[in-house]
C-alpha positions as CSV (number, residue, x, y, z in Angstrom):
1,M,-8.6,-28.1,17.2
2,V,-6.8,-28.1,14.0
3,L,-7.4,-32.2,13.4
4,L,-11.5,-30.8,13.9
5,L,-11.2,-27.9,11.3
6,A,-9.1,-30.7,8.9
7,I,-12.2,-33.2,9.4
8,A,-14.8,-30.7,9.0
9,C,-12.9,-29.6,5.8
10,G,-12.8,-33.0,4.2
11,A,-11.3,-35.7,6.1
12,E,-11.5,-38.1,3.2
13,E,-8.5,-35.8,1.6
14,T,-6.2,-36.1,4.2
15,G,-6.0,-39.8,5.2
16,D,-4.3,-40.8,8.0
17,R,-2.4,-37.7,8.4
18,N,-1.7,-36.6,12.0
19,A,-2.5,-32.8,13.3
20,E,1.3,-31.7,12.8
21,E,1.1,-33.1,8.8
22,L,-1.8,-30.9,8.6
23,V,-0.2,-27.8,10.1
24,E,2.8,-28.2,7.9
25,T,0.9,-27.9,5.1
26,L,-1.1,-24.4,5.8
27,P,0.0,-21.6,3.2
28,A,2.4,-19.3,4.8
29,S,1.0,-16.4,6.4
30,V,0.6,-13.2,4.7
31,P,2.9,-10.9,6.5
32,A,1.1,-8.0,8.3
33,P,1.9,-4.5,7.5
34,E,4.1,-2.4,9.8
35,V,2.2,-0.1,12.1
36,E,3.8,3.0,13.2
37,A,1.9,5.5,15.4
38,G,-1.4,4.3,14.0
39,I,-0.4,4.3,10.5
40,L,-0.2,1.6,8.4
41,I,3.4,1.3,6.8
42,V,4.3,-0.1,3.3
43,T,7.6,-0.7,1.8
44,P,8.8,0.6,-1.7
45,E,8.9,-3.3,-2.2
46,R,5.5,-4.2,-1.4
47,V,4.4,-1.1,-3.8
48,R,6.3,-2.3,-6.7
49,G,5.0,-5.9,-6.2
50,W,1.5,-4.3,-6.2
51,Q,2.5,-2.8,-9.8
52,E,3.7,-5.6,-11.0
53,E,0.7,-7.9,-10.1
54,G,-1.5,-5.5,-11.6
55,A,-3.0,-5.4,-8.1
56,P,-5.9,-2.3,-7.9
57,F,-4.7,0.7,-5.8
58,V,-4.0,4.2,-6.2
59,L,-0.5,6.0,-5.9
60,V,-1.0,9.2,-4.6
61,D,2.2,11.5,-4.5
62,A,0.7,14.1,-1.8
63,R,3.8,16.8,-2.3
64,D,2.7,19.6,-4.3
65,A,2.8,19.8,-8.0
66,V,5.9,21.4,-8.5
67,Q,7.7,18.6,-6.7
68,F,5.8,16.0,-8.5
69,G,6.5,17.8,-11.8
70,Q,10.0,17.1,-10.9
71,E,10.1,13.4,-10.3
72,H,7.2,11.2,-9.2
73,L,6.5,7.6,-9.2
74,P,5.3,5.9,-12.4
75,G,1.7,5.6,-12.2
76,A,1.1,8.0,-9.4
77,V,-1.4,10.7,-9.6
78,N,-0.7,14.4,-7.5
79,I,-2.9,14.9,-4.9
80,P,-1.3,17.5,-2.5
81,Y,-2.1,16.6,1.0
82,V,-3.8,20.3,1.1
83,D,-6.0,19.3,-1.8
84,I,-7.3,16.9,0.4
85,R,-10.6,17.6,1.8
86,P,-14.4,16.9,1.4
87,G,-15.8,17.9,-1.7
88,A,-11.9,17.3,-3.9
89,R,-11.5,14.9,-6.4
90,L,-10.5,12.1,-4.9
91,P,-10.8,8.2,-5.5
92,Q,-13.5,6.3,-4.0
93,R,-13.7,5.4,-0.6
94,S,-13.4,1.4,-1.2
95,A,-9.9,2.2,-3.3
96,R,-6.9,0.5,-1.8
97,I,-4.4,3.9,-1.5
98,V,-0.5,4.7,-1.3
99,V,0.2,7.7,-0.3
100,Y,3.8,9.0,-0.5
101,C,6.2,12.0,-0.2
102,S,9.9,13.0,-0.2
103,D,11.6,10.6,2.0
104,H,11.3,8.9,5.5
105,D,11.5,12.3,7.6
106,C,9.0,14.0,5.4
107,P,5.8,14.5,7.5
108,I,3.1,15.0,4.3
109,S,2.6,11.4,3.6
110,Q,1.4,11.5,7.0
111,Y,-1.0,14.2,6.9
112,A,-2.5,12.7,3.6
113,Y,-3.2,9.8,5.5
114,Q,-4.7,11.2,8.4
115,S,-6.9,13.2,6.1
116,L,-7.8,10.1,3.8
117,E,-8.8,8.6,7.0
118,S,-10.7,11.3,8.5
119,L,-12.9,11.2,5.5
120,G,-13.6,7.3,5.7
121,Y,-11.1,6.0,3.5
122,S,-10.1,2.5,5.1
123,E,-7.7,1.0,3.1
124,V,-5.0,3.7,3.5
125,Y,-0.7,2.7,3.5
126,D,2.1,5.2,4.3
127,M,5.2,4.6,2.0
128,R,6.9,6.6,4.4
129,A,10.2,5.4,2.7
130,G,9.1,8.0,0.2
131,L,10.7,9.0,-3.4
132,Q,14.0,8.5,-2.2
133,G,13.3,5.1,-0.5
134,W,11.8,4.0,-4.0
135,K,14.8,5.1,-5.9
136,A,17.5,3.4,-3.0
137,A,15.5,0.4,-4.0
138,G,16.3,1.0,-7.6
139,Y,13.0,1.3,-9.0
140,P,12.8,3.8,-11.8
141,T,10.7,7.1,-11.7
142,E,9.1,9.8,-14.2
143,I,9.8,13.4,-14.5
144,G,6.8,15.7,-15.9
145,T,3.5,16.0,-15.5
146,P,0.7,14.3,-17.6
147,D,-0.1,17.9,-18.9
148,D,3.5,17.8,-20.5
149,N,2.8,15.3,-23.4
């Protein structure tokens, strides 16, 4: 089957290579996200990579405004999970969204994830490691809110 695909996609470029050689030239697979209890989990390393690549996504700190002001991830917006409901100011449904809270044991990001999913968001990730996991990975944080400028 792989050989047929190679022939259909341009046999003149492959020459006399056999199927095994063709398979070896295929790009490495993209790792699938971890799924825990039906929730897509993303690591701090992946989120940091998205930031460095300039990939479009919305980073949502689902904790309350006081906790957000004390410390949060760079580029994060504060949308407390209790405010995720119809009619609230939320990102577009087509946006890639990463939610986080304090740490792995904090359920707030899961609540935010489930709320966004119930509102029709299709590309939502939970950075389950939270703020503490981000810091443990050695990444920077910010203090204050946008109003503190």
